[in-house]
Structure formats: C-alpha cells, structure tokens
C-alpha positions, 0 to 999 in steps of 0.5 A: 868267509864273511861274518854271516858264513857266506864265502866270497873270493878275496878281493885285494882292491876291496881291501886296498880301498878300505885302507885308503879310505881310512888313510884319506888325507893322512900323511901316509904315501900310496907306496906305504898303502901298497906295502900294507896291503901286500903285507896283509895279503901275505899274512892272510895266505900264511894264516889260512894254512893251506885251506885257502880260506880266511875269515873276514874278521881275521883280515879286519884284525890284521888291518886294525893292527897295521893301522894302529901302528902307523896312524891312530886316526886311520885306526879309529876310522877303520874301527868305526866301520869294522867294529860296527859301534852301536852307539857313541859311547862305544866309539868314545871308549875306543878313542879313550883306550887309544888315548890312554895307551899313548899316554902310557907309552909317553910316560914310559919314554920319559 
C-alpha cells in the first residue's frame, strides 16, 4: 500500500534495485544484498499477518533498519530518497544523528 493509498503488487526487483543503488560502490557483496532482500521479504510476509498487504512505509523502515546496521553511508543514501528531506537542514540533521550515535557507541566500547 503506497503512501497515497494506491495499491500495487510487491515487486522484489524494485526493492532490490533500491537497496543496490544505496549500496553502490560500498563494500557489500551481491550475495549480502540478496540476503537482505530475502530477509526483508520474509519479514514483510510475517508483518502482513495474513492480509497479504503491507504499507510501503513499513517496507521502507525495514530497509532503513537493515542498511543502518550494515553501512551508514548506504543508510543515508536510501534515507535521502525515502524520507524525502525538504531541505539541507533535514539531511544534515539525519547525518548528525547517525554521527552522534556512532560516537556514543565508540564511547561505550572504550
């Protein structure tokens, strides 16, 4: 189910293309991308709870979560399209949020 309420069939290749674009020239193998797509597809089936429909926003959030855990640059690339930032400040805010979380993680490890 799209943001505007339209319904369209799930397209695995469209999901895969979006993930591939965000991971372009990043150190992530095609095999890893296939696994991510399969995991998201499986999670979408589980999330739809038999209704066989899922909101595109839920799919987007699943992609963001996976990308965040494997490659922050890919996360930002995907987020810049998915979240439809209205201006540079929103984009910078997202980058700063990630940067702050990474600093917090490195402080916890030390």
